[in-house]
C-alpha positions in Angstrom: -105.8 -16.0 46.6 -105.8 -18.1 43.5 -104.2 -15.3 41.5 -101.4 -14.9 44.1 -100.8 -18.7 43.9 -100.5 -18.5 40.1 -98.1 -15.6 40.3 -95.9 -17.4 42.8 -95.9 -20.4 40.6 -94.8 -18.4 37.6 -92.1 -16.7 39.6 -90.9 -20.1 40.7 -90.9 -21.5 37.2 -89.0 -18.5 35.9 -86.5 -18.9 38.7 -86.0 -22.6 38.0 -85.5 -21.7 34.3 -82.7 -19.2 35.2 -81.1 -21.7 37.6 -81.3 -24.4 34.8 -79.7 -21.9 32.4 -77.0 -21.2 34.9 -76.3 -24.9 35.3 -76.1 -25.4 31.5 -73.8 -22.4 31.2 -71.7 -23.7 34.1 -71.2 -27.0 32.3 -69.8 -25.1 29.3 -67.5 -23.2 31.7 -66.4 -26.5 33.2 -65.4 -27.7 29.7 -63.1 -24.7 29.4 -65.1 -22.1 27.5 -64.9 -18.5 28.8 -68.0 -16.5 29.6 -68.0 -14.6 26.3 -67.9 -17.8 24.3 -70.6 -19.3 26.5 -72.7 -16.3 25.8 -72.3 -16.7 22.1 -73.1 -20.4 22.3 -76.3 -19.6 24.1 -77.2 -16.8 21.7 -76.8 -19.1 18.7 -78.7 -21.9 20.5 -76.0 -24.5 19.8 -75.3 -25.5 23.4 -76.5 -29.1 22.9 -74.3 -29.4 19.8 -71.2 -28.1 21.6 -71.8 -30.4 24.6 -71.4 -33.5 22.3 -67.8 -32.7 21.4 -64.6 -32.2 23.4 -63.5 -28.7 24.2 -62.6 -26.8 21.0 -60.2 -23.9 21.6 -61.1 -22.4 18.2 -64.8 -22.2 18.8 -64.8 -18.6 19.8 -63.0 -17.5 16.6 -65.2 -19.8 14.5 -68.4 -18.2 15.8 -67.0 -14.7 15.4 -66.0 -15.3 11.8 -68.3 -13.7 9.2 -68.4 -17.0 7.3 -69.6 -19.0 10.3 -72.8 -20.9 9.4 -74.8 -22.1 12.4 -76.2 -25.1 10.6 -72.7 -26.4 10.1 -71.8 -26.4 13.8 -71.5 -30.2 14.1 -69.2 -30.5 11.1 -67.0 -27.6 12.4 -66.8 -29.3 15.8 -66.0 -32.7 14.3 -62.9 -31.2 12.7 -61.4 -30.1 16.0 -57.8 -30.7 14.7 -58.1 -28.0 12.1 -57.3 -24.3 12.5 -60.2 -21.9 12.2 -59.6 -20.8 8.6 -59.0 -24.4 7.4 -62.1 -25.6 9.2 -64.4 -23.0 7.7 -63.0 -23.5 4.3 -63.3 -27.3 4.4 -66.9 -27.3 5.8 -68.4 -24.4 4.0 -67.1 -25.6 0.6 -68.3 -29.1 1.3 -64.9 -30.8 1.3 -65.6 -33.3 4.0 -66.4 -36.5 2.1 -63.9 -39.4 1.7 -61.0 -37.6 3.5 -58.9 -39.7 5.8 -56.4 -36.9 6.7 -56.4 -33.2 6.1 -52.7 -32.9 5.3 -51.0 -29.6 4.4 -50.9 -30.7 0.8 -54.6 -31.4 0.7 -55.5 -28.1 2.3 -53.3 -26.2 -0.1 -54.9 -28.1 -3.0 -58.4 -27.2 -1.7 -57.4 -23.5 -1.9 -56.1 -23.8 -5.5 -58.3 -22.6 -8.4 -60.4 -25.3 -10.1 -60.1 -27.8 -7.4 -62.6 -30.6 -7.7 -63.0 -32.5 -4.4 -64.1 -35.8 -6.1 -60.5 -35.9 -7.6 -58.6 -35.1 -4.5 -56.8 -38.4 -4.3 -55.6 -38.1 -7.9 -54.3 -34.6 -7.2 -52.4 -35.9 -4.1 -50.8 -38.6 -6.2 -49.5 -36.0 -8.7 -48.2 -33.8 -5.8 -46.5 -36.9 -4.3 -44.8 -37.3 -7.7 -43.3 -33.8 -7.6 -46.0 -31.7 -9.3 -47.0 -28.3 -8.0 -50.6 -27.8 -6.8 -51.5 -25.8 -9.9 -50.0 -28.4 -12.3 -51.5 -31.3 -10.5 -55.0 -29.8 -10.8 -54.5 -28.8 -14.4 -53.3 -32.3 -15.4 -55.9 -34.2 -13.4 -58.8 -32.0 -14.5 -57.9 -32.8 -18.1 -57.6 -36.5 -17.2 -54.0 -36.5 -18.3 -53.0 -38.6 -15.3 -54.7 -41.4 -17.2 -53.3 -43.1 -20.3 -54.9 -41.7 -23.4 -57.7 -43.8 -25.0 -57.7 -46.3 -22.2 -59.9 -44.4 -19.8 -62.8 -43.1 -21.9 -66.3 -41.7 -21.3 -69.1 -41.1 -23.8 -69.3 -37.4 -24.4 -72.6 -35.9 -23.2 -74.3 -34.7 -26.4 -76.8 -32.8 -24.2 -74.0 -30.3 -23.5 -74.7 -29.0 -27.1 -72.2 -26.4 -28.1 -70.1 -27.3 -25.0 -69.8 -31.0 -25.8 -66.3 -32.2 -25.5 -64.2 -34.5 -27.6 -60.6 -35.4 -26.6 -58.6 -38.5 -25.8 -60.8 -39.3 -22.8 -64.3 -38.3 -24.2 -65.6 -40.1 -27.3 -68.4 -39.0 -29.6 -68.7 -42.5 -31.1 -70.5 -42.2 -34.4 -72.3 -38.9 -33.6 -73.5 -36.8 -36.5 -74.9 -33.3 -35.8 -78.4 -32.7 -37.0 -78.0 -29.0 -37.8 -75.1 -29.0 -40.3 -75.2 -26.2 -42.9 -73.1 -25.8 -46.0 -70.1 -23.5 -46.1 -70.4 -20.7 -48.6 -67.5 -20.7 -51.1 -66.6 -17.2 -50.1 -65.7 -18.4 -46.6 -63.9 -21.7 -47.1 -63.7 -25.1 -48.8 -66.7 -27.2 -49.5 -67.9 -28.6 -46.2 -70.2 -28.2 -43.3 -70.5 -26.7 -39.8 -73.2 -26.6 -37.2 -75.4 -23.7 -38.0 -74.8 -21.6 -34.8 -71.0 -22.0 -35.2 -71.1 -21.2 -38.9 -73.2 -18.1 -38.4 -70.7 -16.9 -35.8 -67.8 -17.6 -38.1 -69.4 -15.7 -41.0 -69.8 -12.6 -38.7 -66.2 -13.0 -37.5 -64.8 -13.3 -41.1 -66.8 -10.4 -42.3 -65.6 -8.2 -39.5 -62.0 -9.4 -40.0 -62.4 -8.4 -43.7 -63.4 -4.9 -42.7 -60.0 -4.8 -40.8 -58.2 -5.9 -43.9 -57.9 -9.6 -42.9 -58.8 -12.6 -45.0 -59.9 -15.8 -43.2 -60.4 -19.1 -44.9 -61.8 -22.4 -43.6 -59.6 -25.3 -44.8 -61.2 -28.1 -42.7 -64.6 -27.9 -40.9 -66.8 -30.8 -39.8 -65.4 -34.3 -40.2 -67.4 -37.5 -39.9 -66.2 -40.6 -38.0 -65.3 -42.2 -41.3 -63.5 -39.1 -42.6 -61.4 -38.9 -39.4 -60.7 -42.7 -39.7 -59.4 -42.2 -43.2 -57.2 -39.2 -42.2 -55.8 -40.9 -39.1 -54.9 -44.1 -40.9 -53.2 -42.1 -43.6 -50.9 -40.6 -41.0 -50.1 -44.0 -39.7 -48.5 -44.9 -43.0 -45.8 -42.4 -42.3 -45.5 -42.1 -38.5 -45.7 -44.5 -35.5 -49.0 -44.3 -33.6 -47.5 -42.6 -30.6 -46.3 -39.7 -32.8 -49.6 -39.5 -34.8 -51.5 -39.3 -31.5 -49.8 -36.0 -30.8 -51.2 -34.3 -33.8 -54.2 -36.2 -34.9 -57.3 -37.6 -33.1 -58.4 -41.2 -33.4 -61.8 -41.6 -35.1 -64.7 -40.8 -32.6 -62.5 -38.5 -30.5 -62.0 -35.6 -33.0 -63.0 -32.1 -32.1 -63.9 -31.7 -35.8 -66.7 -34.3 -35.4 -68.6 -31.9 -33.1 -69.3 -29.7 -36.2 -68.2 -26.7 -34.1 -64.6 -26.6 -35.2 -62.8 -25.1 -38.2 -59.2 -25.0 -39.2 -58.6 -21.5 -40.4 -55.7 -20.0 -42.4 -55.1 -17.0 -44.6 -54.1 -16.7 -48.3 -50.4 -17.2 -48.7 -50.0 -19.1 -45.4 -50.1 -22.8 -44.5 -50.5 -24.5 -41.1 -46.8 -24.1 -40.4 -46.6 -20.4 -41.1 -50.1 -19.2 -40.1 -49.0 -18.3 -36.6 -46.9 -15.5 -38.1 -49.7 -13.9 -40.1 -51.7 -10.7 -39.3 -54.8 -12.9 -39.4 -53.6 -15.0 -36.6 -52.8 -11.9 -34.5 -56.3 -10.6 -35.3 -57.9 -13.9 -34.2 -55.8 -13.9 -31.0 -57.3 -10.5 -30.1 -60.8 -11.0 -31.4 -61.9 -14.6 -31.9 -63.4 -14.9 -28.4 -65.8 -12.0 -29.1 -67.5 -14.2 -31.6 -67.5 -17.3 -29.4 -64.3 -19.0 -30.7 -61.3 -20.3 -28.8 -57.9 -21.6 -29.9 -58.5 -25.2 -29.0 -54.8 -26.3 -28.7 -52.8 -23.4 -27.5 -49.1 -23.1 -27.2 -47.6 -24.1 -23.9 -50.7 -26.3 -23.0 -49.6 -29.4 -24.8 -49.4 -31.4 -21.5 -53.1 -30.5 -20.9 -54.7 -30.8 -24.3 -52.6 -33.8 -25.3 -51.9 -32.3 -28.7 -49.2 -30.2 -30.3 -49.8 -26.5 -30.7 -52.2 -25.6 -33.6 -52.5 -21.9 -34.4 -55.2 -22.7 -36.9 -57.6 -24.9 -35.0 -60.6 -22.8 -33.6 -63.5 -24.2 -31.7 -66.9 -22.5 -31.1 -68.1 -22.5 -27.5 -70.2 -19.4 -27.4 -69.2 -15.9 -26.4 -69.6 -16.2 -22.7 -67.4 -19.3 -22.4 -64.9 -18.1 -25.0 -64.5 -14.8 -23.1 -63.9 -16.7 -19.8 -61.3 -18.9 -21.4 -59.6 -15.9 -23.1 -59.5 -13.9 -19.9 -58.2 -16.8 -17.6 -55.9 -18.6 -20.1 -57.3 -22.1 -19.2 -58.0 -24.7 -21.8 -61.4 -25.9 -22.8 -60.6 -29.3 -21.2 -60.1 -27.6 -17.8 -63.2 -25.5 -18.2 -65.3 -28.5 -19.1 -64.1 -30.5 -16.0 -64.8 -27.7 -13.6 -67.9 -26.0 -14.9 -69.7 -28.6 -17.1 -68.9 -32.2 -16.0 -71.1 -31.9 -12.9 -68.3 -32.6 -10.4 -68.2 -29.0 -9.1 
């Protein structure tokens, strides 16, 4: 008798559970969800989450999408005004902070390469001023929407060979601790950081085997050396002109010890771009970890005039990426190194 009672109790409990499930499902039906959507909601165990928000006509397509993440359900549902693709993109990429309105411009920016969400307001300002999405991101990522030398950050020396120096990142009085002397067969008397110099020697030797002759004319420069050079230019040109072709002391790429101005016998800075050596470097420098630091057509990003002779060591992996994509080191640094991505 006791066993029969227990069985009846179990059957009763199971029946109540089914009735309860039916009631829960019926509440979702009353909200406007069809039976298939209700079934998926129950399968994912997100009924309680769904019940907290108004009816979402996109919920079925959200759940069915391969990129749907169950743990993000509350964030999806809180963005009821967005279309499915936009909602998934915004939430899954973590673009939900500090946004007042997901305008069409903002959503298009979010889909543009090298978008950094922490800079979205600055991008929007550029777009509102008539810039394309691509140009807005390029300019802002290089900090070119700020006035040069007025918005400055101490360069992170811990980035090692990927430390940056430009009109917005200063090295202050940094001196590399691994400088080595340049052999007279490879350039003028001077210094470079050891890793960069070894890579240069390998590059110059391989270039020589192809009939090329590379020569370093200006390697590492100290703060005081750059100060002297910059001030000498000011004797002939106004500062706004000098700033287009020379760095102020503390902001020079040469101070990293990873940079060399390279030309070939018979050529100067003005003519080097027409040499066979320049063509060789354009095709091969990245294989040794070097990039053209101030490329042609990127003056609005780098802040400097085109310099066919100015090469910067960043390592083979980064150099290959920059070579393949055509972005500048300033853009690469913002997206991959600054910590904002």
